C-alpha positions in Angstrom: 146.9 -43.3 -17.3 148.0 -39.9 -18.3 151.7 -39.5 -18.0 153.3 -36.1 -17.9 156.6 -37.5 -19.6 156.6 -39.5 -22.7 160.1 -41.2 -23.7 160.4 -42.2 -27.3 163.5 -44.2 -28.6 164.0 -43.9 -32.3 160.3 -43.7 -33.1 160.8 -42.3 -36.6 163.0 -45.1 -37.8 161.5 -46.9 -40.8 158.6 -44.5 -41.1 157.4 -43.2 -44.4 156.8 -39.5 -44.7 153.2 -39.6 -44.3 153.1 -41.6 -41.1 156.0 -39.6 -39.8 154.2 -36.4 -40.3 151.1 -37.6 -38.5 153.2 -39.1 -35.6 155.0 -35.9 -35.2 152.0 -33.8 -35.5 150.5 -35.9 -32.6 153.8 -35.5 -30.5 153.7 -31.7 -31.1 150.0 -31.6 -30.0 150.7 -33.5 -26.8 153.7 -31.2 -26.0 151.4 -28.2 -26.6 149.0 -29.8 -24.2 151.7 -29.7 -21.5 153.4 -33.0 -21.9 157.1 -33.5 -21.9 158.3 -35.4 -24.9 161.9 -37.0 -24.8 162.8 -38.0 -28.2 165.9 -40.2 -28.6 167.0 -40.0 -32.3 169.9 -40.0 -34.7 167.6 -38.1 -37.2 168.9 -34.6 -37.0 166.2 -33.3 -39.3 163.5 -34.4 -37.0 165.4 -33.1 -34.0 166.1 -29.8 -35.6 162.5 -29.1 -36.6 160.7 -30.4 -33.4 163.1 -30.1 -30.4 163.2 -27.1 -28.2 166.2 -28.5 -26.3 168.8 -30.9 -27.5 171.2 -33.1 -25.6 174.1 -34.9 -27.2 175.3 -38.0 -25.4 178.2 -40.5 -26.4 178.6 -43.6 -24.4 176.5 -42.5 -21.5 178.5 -39.2 -21.3 176.9 -35.8 -21.6 178.8 -34.0 -24.3 176.6 -30.8 -24.8 173.1 -29.6 -24.0 171.2 -26.6 -25.1 169.0 -25.1 -27.6 169.3 -25.0 -31.4 173.0 -23.8 -31.1 174.0 -27.4 -30.4 173.7 -27.9 -34.2 176.3 -25.4 -34.8 178.9 -27.5 -32.8 180.2 -29.8 -35.6 183.1 -30.8 -33.2 180.7 -32.3 -30.7 178.4 -33.9 -33.3 181.4 -35.5 -35.0 182.7 -36.7 -31.8 179.4 -38.3 -30.9 179.2 -39.9 -34.4 176.2 -37.8 -35.4 175.8 -36.4 -38.9 175.1 -32.8 -38.7 171.8 -31.5 -40.1 172.2 -30.2 -43.8 171.1 -26.7 -43.1 173.3 -26.6 -40.0 176.3 -27.6 -42.0 175.5 -24.9 -44.6 175.2 -22.3 -41.8 178.6 -23.5 -40.4 180.2 -23.3 -43.8 178.9 -19.6 -44.2 180.2 -18.7 -40.8 183.6 -20.1 -41.7 183.5 -17.7 -44.7 183.2 -14.8 -42.2 179.5 -14.2 -42.5 177.2 -14.0 -39.4 174.0 -16.1 -40.0 171.4 -17.1 -37.6 170.7 -20.8 -36.8 168.7 -22.0 -39.7 167.4 -25.6 -39.4 164.1 -25.8 -41.4 163.2 -24.9 -44.9 160.7 -22.2 -43.5 163.4 -20.6 -41.5 165.7 -20.5 -44.6 162.9 -19.0 -46.7 162.2 -16.3 -44.1 165.7 -15.5 -43.8 166.3 -15.1 -47.5 163.1 -13.1 -47.8 
């Protein structure tokens, strides 16, 4: 059987970093081969790094959907009881201070941004 869509519910819970990296590399490879991966997770670090689209659901109700900008909506994340990703929180804090910064969600993106 070769499914086109793979649904994973909290697959990273309880994984050590080594197994997590191997698992995520496999999921990325499957996605690049044309498979759709639906990852259900409260781990915003993993979602931020690997998801091309993000959907926020609370109690079966769609609260927000989109690309990386979903992470810049702390009101939505808070209402859904989701802890914002650390870099997204930092970007939001910088924006509150009046500076325009892009959506930075990985260490690599932060390194490229600060040069």
